[in-house]
C-alpha positions as CSV (number, residue, x, y, z in Angstrom):
1,X,-34.6,-8.9,134.7
2,X,-35.2,-5.7,135.9
3,X,-39.1,-4.7,137.2
4,X,-40.7,-1.7,137.1
5,X,-41.9,-2.0,140.7
6,X,-41.7,-3.9,143.6
7,X,-44.2,-6.2,143.9
8,X,-43.5,-7.8,146.9
9,X,-45.2,-5.8,149.7
10,X,-48.5,-5.4,147.7
11,X,-49.0,-9.2,146.8
12,X,-48.2,-10.3,150.3
13,X,-50.7,-8.1,151.6
14,X,-53.1,-9.4,149.3
15,X,-52.4,-12.8,150.0
16,X,-52.9,-11.9,153.6
17,X,-56.1,-10.3,153.0
18,X,-57.7,-13.0,151.0
19,X,-55.9,-15.8,152.8
20,X,-54.9,-17.3,149.4
21,X,-53.7,-20.9,149.3
22,X,-51.2,-20.6,146.6
23,X,-49.1,-17.8,144.9
24,X,-50.9,-15.1,142.6
25,X,-49.1,-15.9,138.9
26,X,-47.5,-13.4,137.2
27,X,-48.0,-13.9,133.3
28,X,-46.2,-12.5,130.5
29,X,-46.0,-13.1,126.8
30,X,-42.9,-12.1,124.7
31,X,-42.5,-11.3,121.2
32,X,-38.8,-12.6,121.3
33,X,-38.5,-16.3,122.8
34,X,-34.6,-15.3,123.4
35,X,-36.1,-13.0,126.3
36,X,-36.8,-16.0,128.4
37,X,-33.2,-16.6,129.0
38,X,-32.9,-13.0,130.8
39,X,-35.6,-14.4,133.8
40,X,-33.7,-15.2,137.0
41,X,-34.2,-18.9,138.1
42,X,-36.5,-19.7,134.8
43,X,-37.1,-23.3,134.2
44,X,-37.7,-25.1,130.7
45,X,-40.0,-28.2,131.0
46,X,-38.1,-31.5,129.9
47,X,-41.4,-32.9,128.4
48,X,-44.1,-31.7,126.5
49,X,-46.8,-29.7,128.9
50,X,-49.9,-28.2,128.9
51,X,-50.6,-24.6,129.8
52,X,-52.7,-25.6,132.8
53,X,-49.7,-27.6,134.3
54,X,-47.3,-24.8,133.9
55,X,-49.5,-22.6,136.1
56,X,-49.9,-25.1,138.7
57,X,-46.1,-25.3,138.9
58,X,-46.0,-21.8,139.6
59,X,-49.0,-21.9,142.1
60,X,-47.8,-24.8,143.9
61,X,-44.0,-25.6,143.2
62,X,-43.0,-22.0,143.5
63,X,-41.4,-22.2,140.2
64,X,-40.5,-19.7,137.4
65,X,-41.5,-21.6,134.2
66,X,-41.1,-20.5,130.3
67,X,-42.3,-22.3,127.4
68,X,-42.6,-21.6,123.7
69,X,-44.8,-23.5,121.1
70,X,-42.6,-26.3,120.7
71,X,-42.7,-27.0,124.5
72,X,-46.5,-27.8,124.6
73,X,-47.9,-31.1,123.9
74,X,-50.2,-30.0,120.9
75,X,-51.4,-26.6,119.4
76,X,-54.5,-26.5,121.5
77,X,-52.9,-24.6,124.5
78,X,-50.3,-22.4,122.3
79,X,-53.2,-21.2,120.2
80,X,-55.0,-19.7,123.0
81,X,-52.1,-17.3,123.5
82,X,-51.0,-16.7,120.0
83,X,-48.1,-18.9,119.7
84,X,-49.5,-21.4,117.3
85,X,-52.3,-22.0,114.6
86,X,-55.0,-24.4,115.2
87,X,-55.2,-27.2,112.8
88,X,-57.9,-27.8,110.1
89,X,-59.2,-30.8,111.6
90,X,-59.7,-28.6,115.0
91,X,-61.2,-25.5,113.0
92,X,-63.8,-27.5,111.5
93,X,-65.1,-29.1,114.9
94,X,-63.7,-32.5,114.4
95,X,-61.4,-32.8,117.4
96,X,-64.1,-31.1,119.8
97,X,-66.9,-33.5,118.8
98,X,-65.1,-36.6,119.7
99,X,-65.9,-35.9,123.4
100,X,-67.3,-32.5,124.0
101,X,-69.9,-31.9,121.3
102,X,-72.5,-33.8,120.0
103,X,-71.8,-32.9,116.2
104,X,-68.9,-31.6,114.1
105,X,-71.3,-28.7,113.4
106,X,-71.5,-28.1,117.3
107,X,-67.5,-28.5,117.4
108,X,-67.2,-25.8,115.0
109,X,-69.4,-23.2,116.9
110,X,-67.5,-24.4,120.1
111,X,-64.2,-23.5,118.4
112,X,-65.4,-20.2,116.9
113,X,-66.3,-19.3,120.7
114,X,-63.0,-19.6,122.3
115,X,-61.3,-16.3,122.5
116,X,-57.6,-16.6,121.1
117,X,-54.8,-14.0,120.7
118,X,-53.9,-13.3,117.3
119,X,-51.0,-15.4,115.9
120,X,-47.6,-14.1,115.0
121,X,-47.1,-11.4,117.7
122,X,-45.6,-13.6,120.2
123,X,-43.1,-16.2,120.4
124,X,-43.0,-17.2,124.2
125,X,-44.8,-17.1,127.6
126,X,-43.4,-17.0,131.0
127,X,-45.1,-17.2,134.4
128,X,-43.8,-17.2,137.8
129,X,-44.8,-16.0,141.4
130,X,-45.4,-12.4,141.2
131,X,-44.5,-11.6,144.9
132,X,-40.8,-12.4,143.6
133,X,-40.4,-9.8,140.9
134,X,-39.7,-12.1,138.0
135,X,-40.7,-9.4,135.9
136,X,-43.5,-6.9,135.0
137,X,-46.5,-8.9,134.3
138,X,-49.1,-8.6,131.5
139,X,-51.8,-10.1,133.4
140,X,-52.1,-11.7,137.2
141,X,-53.9,-14.9,137.7
142,X,-55.5,-15.5,141.0
143,X,-57.0,-18.9,142.3
144,X,-59.5,-18.9,144.9
145,X,-63.0,-20.1,146.2
146,X,-66.2,-18.3,145.3
147,X,-66.2,-16.3,148.6
148,X,-62.5,-14.8,148.0
149,X,-63.5,-13.9,144.4
150,X,-66.4,-12.3,145.7
151,X,-64.4,-10.1,147.9
152,X,-61.7,-9.7,144.9
153,X,-64.8,-8.5,142.8
154,X,-66.2,-6.1,145.3
155,X,-62.5,-4.5,145.7
156,X,-62.3,-4.0,142.3
157,X,-65.9,-2.4,142.0
158,X,-65.2,-0.4,145.3
159,X,-64.0,2.7,143.1
160,X,-65.4,3.7,139.7
161,X,-67.9,0.9,140.0
162,X,-69.1,-0.9,136.9
163,X,-71.0,-4.3,136.4
164,X,-68.8,-7.2,135.9
165,X,-69.6,-9.8,132.9
166,X,-67.9,-13.3,133.0
167,X,-67.9,-16.0,130.7
168,X,-67.1,-19.8,130.6
169,X,-66.8,-21.7,126.8
170,X,-66.7,-24.7,129.1
171,X,-63.6,-26.8,128.1
172,X,-60.6,-24.8,127.6
173,X,-61.9,-22.3,129.6
174,X,-58.3,-20.8,130.4
175,X,-58.9,-18.5,127.3
176,X,-62.1,-17.1,129.3
177,X,-59.5,-16.0,132.0
178,X,-56.2,-15.6,130.1
179,X,-57.1,-14.4,126.4
180,X,-60.2,-12.3,127.5
181,X,-58.1,-10.4,129.7
182,X,-55.6,-9.5,127.3
183,X,-58.0,-8.8,124.8
184,X,-60.2,-6.6,126.8
185,X,-57.9,-5.3,129.6
186,X,-60.6,-6.2,132.2
187,X,-60.7,-8.8,134.9
188,X,-61.9,-11.8,133.5
189,X,-63.1,-14.5,136.0
190,X,-64.2,-17.9,135.1
191,X,-64.5,-21.5,136.2
192,X,-61.7,-23.9,135.5
193,X,-62.6,-26.6,133.2
194,X,-62.6,-30.3,133.5
195,X,-58.7,-30.4,131.9
196,X,-57.2,-27.9,134.2
197,X,-58.6,-29.9,137.1
198,X,-57.4,-33.3,135.7
199,X,-54.0,-32.0,134.7
200,X,-53.5,-28.6,136.3
201,X,-54.7,-29.9,139.6
202,X,-57.3,-26.8,140.1
203,X,-59.3,-28.1,143.0
204,X,-63.2,-28.8,143.0
205,X,-63.9,-25.3,145.1
206,X,-61.6,-23.1,142.8
207,X,-62.5,-20.4,140.4
208,X,-59.9,-18.2,138.6
209,X,-59.5,-14.7,137.8
210,X,-57.3,-13.0,135.6
211,X,-56.4,-9.2,136.2
212,X,-54.4,-6.8,134.1
213,X,-51.5,-5.9,136.0
214,X,-52.3,-2.1,135.9
215,X,-55.3,-3.0,137.9
216,X,-53.5,-4.9,141.1
217,X,-53.4,-1.5,142.7
218,X,-57.2,-0.8,142.2
219,X,-57.8,-4.4,143.4
220,X,-55.7,-4.0,146.5
221,X,-56.6,-0.4,147.5
222,X,-60.4,-1.3,147.4
223,X,-60.0,-4.3,149.5
224,X,-58.2,-2.4,152.2
225,X,-61.0,0.0,152.2
226,X,-63.5,-2.9,152.7
227,X,-61.4,-4.5,155.5
228,X,-61.4,-1.3,157.3
229,X,-65.6,-1.2,156.7
230,X,-65.3,-4.9,158.3
231,X,-65.8,-6.8,155.0
232,X,-63.2,-9.6,155.0
233,X,-62.2,-13.2,154.5
234,X,-62.9,-15.4,155.9
235,X,-66.6,-14.0,156.2
236,X,-67.9,-14.3,160.2
237,X,-71.1,-15.9,160.1
238,X,-73.8,-13.6,162.2
239,X,-75.8,-16.7,162.9
240,X,-79.6,-17.0,161.3
241,X,-80.8,-17.9,164.8
242,X,-79.8,-14.6,166.5
243,X,-80.5,-11.0,166.6
244,X,-78.2,-9.7,164.2
245,X,-79.4,-6.2,165.0
246,X,-76.2,-5.2,166.6
247,X,-74.3,-6.2,163.3
248,X,-75.9,-3.3,161.2
249,X,-74.8,0.1,161.0
250,X,-77.0,2.6,163.0
251,X,-79.0,3.8,159.6
252,X,-80.7,0.4,159.4
253,X,-81.8,0.1,162.9
254,X,-81.3,3.0,165.2
255,X,-83.9,5.3,164.2
256,X,-85.0,5.3,167.8
257,X,-81.7,6.5,168.8
258,X,-81.3,9.1,165.9
259,X,-85.0,10.7,166.9
260,X,-84.1,10.7,170.6
261,X,-80.5,12.4,170.1
262,X,-82.1,14.8,167.5
263,X,-85.1,15.6,169.6
264,X,-88.2,17.5,168.8
265,X,-87.0,21.0,169.2
266,X,-84.7,23.4,167.5
267,X,-81.3,21.9,168.6
268,X,-78.9,21.4,166.2
269,X,-76.4,18.5,166.5
270,X,-73.2,19.0,164.5
271,X,-70.6,16.2,164.2
272,X,-67.0,17.4,164.2
273,X,-64.6,14.9,163.0
274,X,-61.3,14.9,161.1
275,X,-58.1,12.7,161.0
276,X,-55.4,12.9,163.7
277,X,-53.7,15.9,164.5
278,X,-56.0,18.0,162.2
279,X,-56.6,20.4,164.8
280,X,-60.4,19.1,165.9
281,X,-59.8,20.6,169.4
282,X,-58.7,24.2,168.1
283,X,-61.9,24.6,165.9
284,X,-64.0,23.1,168.6
285,X,-62.8,25.8,171.1
286,X,-63.3,28.6,168.7
287,X,-67.1,27.5,168.1
288,X,-67.6,27.0,171.9
289,X,-66.3,30.6,172.3
290,X,-69.1,31.5,170.0
291,X,-71.6,29.8,171.9
292,X,-71.7,26.3,171.2
293,X,-71.9,23.5,173.7
294,X,-69.2,20.9,173.3
295,X,-69.1,17.1,173.9
296,X,-65.9,15.9,173.3
297,X,-65.3,12.0,172.5
298,X,-61.6,12.2,173.6
299,X,-62.8,13.6,177.0
300,X,-65.5,11.1,177.1
301,X,-62.9,8.3,176.3
302,X,-60.7,9.0,179.3
303,X,-63.5,9.5,181.7
304,X,-64.8,5.7,180.8
305,X,-61.5,4.2,181.5
306,X,-60.8,5.7,185.0
307,X,-59.7,3.0,187.2
308,X,-62.1,0.4,188.3
309,X,-64.8,1.4,185.9
310,X,-66.1,-1.3,183.4
311,X,-64.2,-0.4,180.3
312,X,-61.2,0.0,182.4
313,X,-61.5,-3.6,183.7
314,X,-62.3,-5.3,180.3
315,X,-59.0,-3.5,178.9
316,X,-56.7,-4.7,181.9
317,X,-58.3,-8.1,181.1
318,X,-57.6,-8.1,177.6
319,X,-54.5,-6.3,177.2
320,X,-52.7,-7.1,180.7
321,X,-51.4,-5.1,183.3
322,X,-48.6,-3.9,180.9
323,X,-50.9,-1.1,179.8
324,X,-51.1,0.7,183.3
325,X,-49.3,3.2,185.0
326,X,-48.0,3.0,188.4
327,X,-51.2,4.9,189.6
328,X,-53.4,2.0,187.9
329,X,-54.4,4.7,185.3
330,X,-53.9,3.5,181.8
331,X,-50.8,4.1,179.9
332,X,-52.1,5.6,177.0
333,X,-48.8,5.8,174.9
334,X,-48.2,2.2,175.6
335,X,-51.7,1.5,174.5
336,X,-51.5,3.8,171.4
337,X,-48.2,1.8,170.5
338,X,-49.9,-1.7,170.6
339,X,-53.3,-1.1,168.9
340,X,-51.5,1.4,165.9
341,X,-49.5,-1.8,164.8
342,X,-52.4,-4.2,165.0
343,X,-55.9,-3.5,163.5
344,X,-57.6,-6.3,165.2
345,X,-56.5,-5.3,168.8
346,X,-57.7,-1.6,167.7
347,X,-61.2,-3.0,167.2
348,X,-61.0,-4.9,170.5
349,X,-60.3,-1.6,172.3
350,X,-62.9,0.5,170.6
351,X,-65.5,-2.7,171.6
352,X,-64.9,-1.8,175.3
353,X,-64.8,2.1,174.8
354,X,-67.5,3.0,172.5
355,X,-70.4,1.5,174.2
356,X,-69.7,3.3,177.5
357,X,-68.8,6.3,175.6
358,X,-72.4,6.4,174.0
359,X,-74.0,6.2,177.2
360,X,-72.2,9.4,178.6
361,X,-72.9,11.0,175.1
362,X,-76.9,10.5,175.3
363,X,-76.8,11.9,178.9
364,X,-75.0,15.1,177.7
365,X,-77.3,15.8,174.9
366,X,-80.3,15.4,176.8
367,X,-79.0,17.7,179.3
368,X,-78.0,20.5,177.1
369,X,-80.9,20.5,175.1
370,X,-83.2,20.5,178.5
371,X,-81.2,23.7,179.3
372,X,-81.5,25.4,175.9
373,X,-83.8,24.2,173.2
374,X,-82.0,26.2,170.8
375,X,-78.8,25.1,171.8
376,X,-76.1,24.1,168.9
377,X,-74.1,20.9,170.4
378,X,-70.8,19.9,168.3
379,X,-69.8,16.6,169.1
380,X,-66.2,16.0,168.5
381,X,-65.7,12.3,167.6
382,X,-62.2,11.5,165.5
383,X,-63.9,8.2,164.4
384,X,-67.2,9.3,163.7
385,X,-67.3,8.1,160.1
386,X,-65.4,4.8,161.0
387,X,-67.8,4.2,163.6
388,X,-70.9,4.8,161.5
389,X,-72.0,7.6,163.8
390,X,-72.8,10.0,161.2
391,X,-76.6,9.4,161.2
392,X,-76.9,10.8,164.5
393,X,-76.2,14.4,163.3
394,X,-78.1,17.3,161.5
395,X,-74.8,18.1,160.0
396,X,-71.1,16.9,159.6
397,X,-68.1,19.1,159.7
398,X,-64.7,17.8,158.7
399,X,-61.6,19.8,159.9
400,X,-58.5,18.8,158.2
401,X,-54.8,19.6,157.1
402,X,-52.2,18.3,154.8
403,X,-50.3,15.0,155.6
404,X,-47.2,17.0,156.3
405,X,-48.7,19.2,158.8
406,X,-50.1,16.2,160.7
407,X,-47.1,14.4,160.8
408,X,-45.2,17.7,162.2
409,X,-47.9,17.9,164.5
410,X,-47.8,14.4,165.9
411,X,-44.2,14.7,166.1
412,X,-44.0,17.8,168.0
413,X,-47.0,17.1,170.3
414,X,-46.6,13.3,171.0
415,X,-42.7,12.9,170.5
416,X,-43.6,10.4,167.8
417,X,-40.9,9.3,165.4
418,X,-41.8,10.2,161.8
419,X,-42.5,6.4,161.1
420,X,-44.8,6.2,164.1
421,X,-46.6,9.5,162.9
422,X,-47.2,7.8,159.7
423,X,-48.7,4.7,161.0
424,X,-50.8,6.6,163.0
425,X,-52.3,8.8,160.3
426,X,-52.6,5.6,157.6
427,X,-54.5,3.9,160.4
428,X,-57.4,6.2,159.7
429,X,-59.6,6.9,157.0
430,X,-58.3,9.3,154.4
431,X,-59.2,13.0,154.4
432,X,-60.8,12.3,151.0
433,X,-62.7,9.6,151.7
434,X,-64.1,11.4,154.9
435,X,-65.0,14.7,153.0
436,X,-67.5,12.7,151.0
437,X,-69.5,12.1,154.1
438,X,-69.3,16.0,155.3
439,X,-71.3,18.9,154.3
440,X,-69.3,21.5,156.1
441,X,-65.2,21.7,155.9
442,X,-62.7,23.8,157.5
443,X,-59.1,24.0,156.4
444,X,-57.0,24.0,159.6
445,X,-53.4,24.0,157.6
446,X,-53.0,27.7,157.9
447,X,-52.7,30.4,160.6
448,X,-55.0,30.7,163.7
449,X,-56.5,33.8,162.3
450,X,-57.4,32.1,158.7
451,X,-58.9,28.8,161.1
452,X,-61.0,31.6,163.2
453,X,-62.2,33.5,160.0
454,X,-63.5,30.2,158.5
455,X,-65.0,29.3,162.2
456,X,-66.8,32.5,162.1
457,X,-68.4,32.0,158.7
458,X,-69.2,28.6,159.7
459,X,-71.2,29.9,163.1
460,X,-73.0,32.0,160.9
461,X,-74.3,29.2,158.6
462,X,-75.3,27.1,161.3
463,X,-77.3,29.6,162.7
464,X,-79.0,30.2,159.2
465,X,-79.4,26.5,159.1
466,X,-81.5,26.6,162.5
467,X,-83.7,29.5,161.6
468,X,-84.4,27.9,157.9
469,X,-85.6,24.8,159.7
470,X,-87.6,26.4,162.3
471,X,-89.2,28.6,159.5
472,X,-90.0,25.4,157.7
473,X,-91.6,23.7,160.6
């Protein structure tokens, strides 16, 4: 059975980010039971089964399974997914009152509270590990512990936020995940019931979420974005007995640093950022011609890793002498190749460099402001947003170019392959994400003259901002 998309890469990435113990389950209903025969490697059960048993065979045995109403041990499971009608003794509450409710009246309310798909539309169901592209699913079932599910919820809420509401009818809670997701086309989280734990082997700490197939991209995109911001599973414990100030963004605990940098005079600190190869240096040079003083973090990053300096020693100790040139300076190309393929190594490198760069930065700001209290200082920081530095500046400037232009510049400037260039671009926040933080923007996709005109207009605007601020004091 052909699929409309390749599920392997996104599902493998989701498994990696969530550290899942079992396969995400592709779940699909068919209007014609004969469609099951078109699914590769499908197994039909030799004995009567429950729905939760089928789910566990997929999660743990790596099987693709299919069933119609006749394959289930009674009508309860197939009634959830519209394959069978409930008998009268179940509808009137008699069955549920045997174990789960005090009275038949309570049992009837119980049955009426269980969401079910209408009978008559579907004849069969298929379940499989989604990573193998068995078919295009209607919904996807993901099992995980509460921390993993919280991360999944956060990921789904990252864009177009909305409060999520979840339900649990009690026993037969598979209906809360599967049926509600089908009926509402929204993610449905629930607590697996006693029956699913006894017969489907759901573990004590497991929850289950059903996600409409069309929302899987949203879940993964949100999770990738949170990962870049440090929200990951497993959750790292800061330690309640320690000083956790360092774990918070500057906006929460950096008031003293912010006030020191912004000063009490009429200086204006302009943070200049943009993705790789967008032309930040070009724009900075034009601003410098107009009178801005410049602090370039790329320059500082080279300064602090000169041979023998503390950051250099840390880098060599961690990465080894393979990252050194013959003159003992860092082989930046080699180092770049390593860290752009491994986000954890990239963060480790930044932890060696950034504190030392910050010290140099503070010194230069103080020096420039002492020379001219009305100075406009542009601070060029490629990873300004990613490193939560944006609260330090009065204004933020985003320099951007099209992805094609970035790729072309990287290939010409650094001799990077097309694949390497795209990996470098994707390793940073997207242009659209960065724009959301910046109040000033320059499009550097066109000619130098077009860019220069934009810079002149920007300079006039910065001067006006300074004048208005001075007038308001």
